[in-house]
C-alpha positions as CSV (number, residue, x, y, z in Angstrom):
1,X,2.0,14.1,-23.1
2,X,2.6,17.4,-21.2
3,X,-0.8,19.2,-23.1
4,X,-0.5,23.0,-23.8
5,X,-3.5,24.2,-23.8
6,X,-5.6,26.3,-26.2
7,X,-7.0,29.8,-25.0
8,X,-10.3,28.5,-24.7
9,X,-9.3,25.7,-22.7
10,X,-7.1,28.6,-20.7
11,X,-10.4,30.4,-20.4
12,X,-12.3,27.2,-19.6
13,X,-9.4,26.5,-16.5
14,X,-9.7,29.7,-15.4
15,X,-13.5,30.0,-14.4
16,X,-13.0,26.5,-12.5
17,X,-10.3,28.0,-11.0
18,X,-12.3,31.0,-9.9
19,X,-14.5,28.7,-8.1
20,X,-12.3,27.0,-6.3
21,X,-11.0,29.5,-4.6
22,X,-15.1,31.4,-4.2
23,X,-15.2,27.8,-2.4
24,X,-12.6,28.1,-0.2
25,X,-13.6,32.1,-0.1
26,X,-17.0,30.3,1.3
27,X,-15.5,27.8,3.3
28,X,-13.5,29.7,6.1
29,X,-15.8,31.2,7.9
30,X,-17.4,27.7,8.7
31,X,-14.2,26.6,9.9
32,X,-15.0,26.9,13.9
33,X,-15.1,24.6,16.8
34,X,-17.9,22.6,16.4
35,X,-18.7,21.7,13.0
36,X,-18.2,18.3,11.6
37,X,-16.5,17.9,8.3
38,X,-19.0,15.8,5.8
39,X,-21.4,19.7,7.0
40,X,-18.1,20.8,6.1
41,X,-18.6,18.8,2.8
42,X,-21.9,19.5,2.4
43,X,-21.2,23.2,1.7
44,X,-18.6,22.7,-0.6
45,X,-20.9,20.6,-2.9
46,X,-23.4,23.1,-2.7
47,X,-21.3,25.7,-3.5
48,X,-19.4,24.3,-6.1
49,X,-22.9,23.5,-7.4
50,X,-24.8,26.2,-7.3
51,X,-22.1,28.0,-9.8
52,X,-22.4,25.6,-12.1
53,X,-19.8,23.5,-11.8
54,X,-19.6,19.6,-9.8
55,X,-16.8,18.3,-7.4
56,X,-13.7,16.8,-9.0
57,X,-12.8,14.5,-6.3
58,X,-16.3,12.7,-5.8
59,X,-16.3,9.8,-7.6
60,X,-13.0,9.9,-8.4
61,X,-11.1,7.0,-8.4
62,X,-13.7,5.6,-6.1
63,X,-13.4,8.6,-3.7
64,X,-16.7,8.9,-1.8
65,X,-17.2,13.4,-0.8
66,X,-16.2,16.8,-2.6
67,X,-13.8,17.8,-0.6
68,X,-10.8,15.9,0.9
69,X,-10.6,16.9,4.8
70,X,-7.6,16.0,6.7
71,X,-6.9,16.9,10.2
72,X,-3.6,17.8,12.6
73,X,-1.3,14.7,11.5
74,X,-3.4,13.4,7.9
75,X,-1.4,14.5,5.0
76,X,-4.0,14.4,2.4
77,X,-6.7,12.9,1.9
78,X,-9.2,12.8,4.4
79,X,-12.8,12.0,4.3
80,X,-15.3,14.2,5.3
81,X,-17.0,12.1,8.4
82,X,-19.0,13.3,12.3
83,X,-15.6,13.9,13.2
84,X,-16.2,17.7,14.9
85,X,-13.7,20.6,14.8
86,X,-11.8,21.6,17.7
87,X,-9.6,25.0,19.2
88,X,-6.6,24.1,18.5
89,X,-5.9,22.0,15.2
90,X,-5.4,22.4,12.3
91,X,-7.1,21.5,8.6
92,X,-6.2,21.6,5.2
93,X,-8.8,21.8,2.9
94,X,-8.4,20.1,-1.4
95,X,-11.2,21.6,-3.6
96,X,-11.5,20.7,-6.6
97,X,-14.0,22.2,-9.6
98,X,-15.1,20.7,-12.7
99,X,-16.5,23.7,-15.5
100,X,-17.5,22.1,-18.5
101,X,-15.2,19.6,-18.3
102,X,-12.1,21.6,-17.5
103,X,-10.7,21.3,-13.5
104,X,-9.4,23.8,-11.0
105,X,-7.5,22.1,-8.0
106,X,-6.6,24.2,-4.5
107,X,-5.9,22.5,-1.4
108,X,-5.3,25.5,2.0
109,X,-4.2,24.7,5.8
110,X,-6.8,26.1,8.0
111,X,-6.3,26.8,11.6
112,X,-9.0,26.1,13.8
113,X,-9.8,28.6,16.8
114,X,-6.2,29.4,18.1
115,X,-3.6,27.5,17.5
116,X,0.0,26.9,18.9
117,X,3.3,28.3,18.3
118,X,4.4,25.3,16.2
119,X,1.7,24.9,14.2
120,X,1.3,28.4,13.6
121,X,4.9,27.6,11.9
122,X,3.6,24.8,10.0
123,X,1.7,26.2,8.4
124,X,3.3,30.3,7.5
125,X,6.7,28.6,6.5
126,X,4.1,26.5,4.4
127,X,2.5,28.2,2.4
128,X,6.0,30.2,1.8
129,X,7.1,27.0,0.3
130,X,4.6,27.1,-1.9
131,X,5.4,30.1,-3.4
132,X,9.0,29.6,-3.8
133,X,7.8,27.1,-5.5
134,X,5.8,28.9,-8.1
135,X,9.0,31.5,-8.4
136,X,10.6,29.0,-9.9
137,X,8.1,28.6,-12.8
138,X,8.4,30.5,-16.1
139,X,8.7,29.5,-19.7
140,X,11.6,27.1,-20.6
141,X,11.8,25.6,-16.5
142,X,12.2,22.8,-15.4
143,X,10.2,20.2,-13.3
144,X,12.5,20.3,-10.8
145,X,14.0,23.5,-10.7
146,X,10.3,23.8,-8.8
147,X,11.0,20.8,-6.7
148,X,14.6,22.1,-5.8
149,X,12.7,25.6,-4.5
150,X,10.5,23.4,-2.2
151,X,13.0,21.4,-0.9
152,X,15.2,24.5,0.0
153,X,13.0,26.5,1.9
154,X,11.3,23.6,3.6
155,X,15.2,22.4,5.1
156,X,16.0,25.5,6.2
157,X,13.2,25.2,8.2
158,X,13.8,21.9,9.2
159,X,10.2,20.8,7.6
160,X,10.0,17.0,6.2
161,X,8.9,17.2,3.0
162,X,6.6,14.6,1.7
163,X,8.3,11.8,-1.2
164,X,5.3,10.3,-2.2
165,X,2.8,12.4,-3.2
166,X,3.2,15.4,-5.5
167,X,2.3,17.9,-8.2
168,X,0.7,17.5,-11.3
169,X,-0.3,18.7,-14.9
170,X,-4.4,20.0,-15.0
171,X,-6.8,20.1,-17.4
172,X,-9.6,17.8,-18.8
173,X,-8.1,15.0,-15.3
174,X,-7.4,17.0,-12.5
175,X,-4.5,14.9,-12.3
176,X,-2.7,15.2,-16.1
177,X,1.3,15.0,-16.6
178,X,3.3,15.8,-15.8
179,X,4.6,15.1,-12.0
180,X,5.6,18.1,-9.7
181,X,7.2,16.8,-7.0
182,X,7.9,19.1,-3.7
183,X,11.8,18.0,-4.3
184,X,14.4,17.6,-6.4
185,X,17.3,19.1,-9.0
186,X,17.1,22.5,-10.8
187,X,17.8,22.1,-14.5
188,X,16.1,18.4,-14.5
189,X,12.9,16.9,-15.5
190,X,10.4,18.1,-18.0
191,X,10.1,21.0,-19.5
192,X,7.0,24.1,-19.1
193,X,6.2,25.7,-21.9
194,X,3.2,29.1,-22.3
195,X,0.1,27.4,-22.1
196,X,1.2,24.6,-19.6
197,X,-1.7,24.3,-16.1
198,X,0.1,22.4,-13.2
199,X,-0.8,22.0,-10.0
200,X,1.9,22.9,-7.0
201,X,1.1,21.8,-3.2
202,X,3.9,21.4,-0.9
203,X,2.9,19.3,1.9
204,X,5.8,19.4,4.9
205,X,5.7,17.8,8.4
206,X,6.7,19.9,11.8
207,X,8.4,16.1,11.9
208,X,9.6,13.2,10.0
209,X,9.0,13.1,6.6
210,X,7.4,9.4,6.4
211,X,3.6,9.0,6.3
212,X,1.9,5.8,5.4
213,X,-1.9,4.9,5.0
214,X,-4.6,4.6,6.9
215,X,-6.4,1.8,6.4
216,X,-9.8,3.5,4.5
217,X,-7.1,3.1,1.5
218,X,-7.4,7.3,1.3
219,X,-5.7,9.3,4.4
220,X,-2.3,9.5,5.0
221,X,-0.5,10.7,8.4
222,X,2.1,10.8,9.4
223,X,3.9,8.6,10.6
224,X,5.2,10.0,14.1
225,X,1.3,11.8,14.2
226,X,3.3,15.3,14.4
227,X,1.2,17.5,12.1
228,X,1.2,18.4,8.2
229,X,0.2,21.6,6.4
230,X,-0.8,21.6,2.9
231,X,-0.3,25.0,0.3
232,X,-1.9,24.0,-3.6
233,X,-2.3,26.1,-6.7
234,X,-3.2,25.3,-10.0
235,X,-1.2,27.7,-12.2
236,X,-0.5,29.1,-15.7
237,X,2.9,28.8,-17.5
238,X,3.4,32.0,-19.2
239,X,6.3,33.4,-21.4
240,X,7.6,35.8,-18.3
241,X,6.1,34.0,-15.2
242,X,2.9,32.6,-14.2
243,X,-0.3,33.5,-13.6
244,X,-2.5,31.7,-10.4
245,X,-5.7,30.4,-11.7
246,X,-6.8,29.5,-8.0
247,X,-6.0,33.1,-6.2
248,X,-7.9,32.8,-3.0
């Protein structure tokens, strides 16, 4: 069942979302050639704890780190390590913060130094696809309206839409009902109501939409090794639209 949040719950979700967005802002200046993803993970954990929250992902289903750090052809769930960022990489940081039992969840893909035009194109249009999806949200819309908007924009820009991974509801669990795919048909799927909270998160690839999991049991990569980008906001459904809770 998709829960409608109370005013008190929404306030906690706003704070969790603000901490999540602020963690992205805090990490952004450190995303440079030479830093390791493990160092970014440590910085994120220290910042989230300093804000009176806890990392949502650490220990979630056994995930070993605070953030997911996915580089180039890695779509999602990259495990932070001693891998060093290099000039021309792109890196997706997926961050969750839990405040008084409520979660914020947001991913963003960043350039490392100067990147090539194909990667710039991927980042620009994956981010725009997120807002196309968000613009479909209002009280009474269907989940399929969101996926339709994301997929339509992605196809217009010749980007592969990952279908195996989806957005989701957010609340006292970082992943709640409903699933929010990045594809679909208008006027299909669950109806969203004012007071519901969901994460919309397009994952688009420069090449094929097909992906597979590495032996670590977490990292998802593109089947053709071409780059992938991931942009995500947690939002509150309002009467006339939406409110971004993880605003940057």
